[in-house]
Steps between C-alpha positions, in 0.01 A plus 500: 500500500314249289356179669733275294811687605390506857440132495836444340685704763306322779592166360865609487480609871337177599762299321774702671325444833483131442866488412585685825290277711618177348859620504499589869313173568758296321796677666328464844436124458867436377634690801271347753574150359865550632384630841187291589457119542244277325302504825474874502379501135243227587345710772492798269345284222224395742433852622482621136268222401271559796481879433435453137213260576341737752554791265314317232217428743455878556572601135235777437611564141469869584753625247340312213156622608621859515669491164209353309234737639364751252431763765717524808401672824674567828256255664634219263856563606410538875294169491790323339733628770265420788446148363872438479571622854207320659549161341882496509509606865251233582697233327822609670330435836389154370857425400640611834241284685555190293881531440573241788263254327671557167846457652392170669354371177834556320696385810698831494474687833693800368220564246249616757665835595642550147154464339330719768756785450493478122115523494523858610611588148140428379318788688804726453488470125128540500543853652646636182295777331254383235629782293764253383222314308390829352848551363481152340163595352657817350796294365731723705768269642789748549409573870460132566831434338680740737327356806571139404875592461500624861301212612709225345830670573449552860341156544811351330729685727313393809512132402866498410601698801310284750615176333870601520464595870285211616422240221151370539158492348419832693708689240245428228200552726645839610544599136139418427383718789725786387371469140135512633561818707670682223223417256226616750680826606644585159164457322377808670802697376441409137115554488296755687178299536398443859250220553221490757342200656192381303366170361230649284602310183604182677233277307597610152873450555454160642289379207775620272792332677362149594612333185842650531518355850402147376752492222772639730441220754519233237826654347654523859423138564651387170822699552556402871358159550846328461664743745230419761549128454874528521476685830249259653685185375865590516530795734593871496864452415420297188236751405759777512725328246205374283336852484815697443621278210150531356517876516841494335350295218227777442733801517516534117123461477404759753769759417487501128302242296147547634521891488649469139190298400242780569525651146421147358181497704398840375546381148283198561225689663489745206434217254252294690214586257697398188542119509783481241705780648440355848623163406822659356569723800438224759728261305775758458480605871527137618786432256699800625445411866595140447813589295608734786417243775678198342864623533455647848332166627778297341778704666326472842470117459868467384665689773289502819796453740706772330212753504411438862868506613547844337163655588442365854824372619658160568276442813201448279651231276306231686188630327668593164373190319139616554566786254521255224161368597356844516614572137174344391310722755667811367413419134140425565461794745575747226306322228192435727498868596485605124235246414288596792521867414418422140178331617416810710568717189254274310235575762484139639553581862246262651623214298855570619367506859362150475803369333714641793258326751516161330871504432592627847288228662672237275845632594419480876377141483791377282763679720344362822472136386813457294761771577564489871810267494769778483572850379620370168178312436298807601694730266482255206130441549430871528693569186328229286154602633567853391599356153167307481273781605685741260449253211142468589438881505694525178273251333194709616651814348569315174145402492373861557751682276581237249866601495616161364696277742714338224587842360604614850727197543657578168568864587669374828740267316779769437517585869497133609773408243716805583477436877573125471827566302601789719441288807732227372768736387513684837568181690816428301741768644662379830467773758498296818793690646361837438332716780126430508397843396737520208379157386135602518570826313702312226262213447204736524635746242606219274165325525299819438712604194499151351128430552401838362718462188396141439135586553519782243686268259250219537210745472639623175528152367163358629254793517647784292196489261233490778272789570639527845857536382398768256315694763793484754740612222261793417481590857876508542540719190243744637672522833836573328336763278341666799843521679650667191221734450328573833167672488513844653 
């Protein structure tokens, strides 16, 4: 099998895997929202944040290290496994010892036992065979795909079963432990490598992974600082509502939009040594992303109560208005991810790290001194700060790639005009007496259809003679031709 075909098949498997994971995650969240209370979700959010933080502290970067090595030995794999087991077991003991202090800091007594039990998932996951990393190096994801199906499926069943019998935060924690056990045990079924205890290559691996650790810590702080402030200032129950609505706002981003942007990044990386082609590809990628994000963001901000009522249930309507505020966060979350990956593709990783440090520090200071009055203020401030940092990063990319800001704005006009008109037209039909789910389906379908048609019409009028429009038209014709005449 050729390398390109192997990569293509692996990419297809990874996409399918992401869809399965996200699909089960979405279904699980929607079911649990009807079974658990905001307080339960608040405790789970704190446990998740704490575990993510400690996992970052012990991130060894072993998979990246193994994949990039020119020559791989059994000692490399065994060292990676030994490091993982040693460090994550140690950090689990630290979490267990400090969990009462963490619970006291957040004034949530239930957090102590929950965090201690959940921390066991760290060393359990570390026990998986390093042969899994060898599969990734060989671009062989089929065994991983099968194992992940079992892992996610049984974890999902565990969570839902326990939540239906005894609704509490323990359902999600039990699912986390089941997932860890299945991964550790199942890994030895899908690969025959058996590690031995050794730390012979400890120094080389740590030198490789230290920058990954630093950037991971900064990214974690940026993504979770508002959740930590909400818990400290407003309590666990308020955190549960705030965090769950924020997760709902990001569902389209994590399940579809960000995975779909990967081909755009590959195209940018391939043209980084050709300034003219680079400017064109960056501009087109940004224009396509913004055109896709504008209608989704608009619909989220137009119908937050309707969306929350259908997806989470009427018991969450108290927090539904926050979804409108998180519309800004959703828009910039996707766009910031694309811009950041563009900078990485251009080879400016260190500059991106320092931008992350400065912008994260700025966000913390502004939130702490100006956004502690209420959940609404916190959500609005977080959204507008995300807008500001995204604009700043976009300006940096514009300077490095010379894609042309005014040209980008012009390319985004059709999507903006189509969405504006569609948003106005969809509000006209009176559907107040309809069942919520039918109203959401009707308004959503009408909005998607109108915005797509109007965007294409506006694009034909405004940018039909542009290079970008011609390239998209050519691509569409090639796709149609390939379907009619498939290559054997």
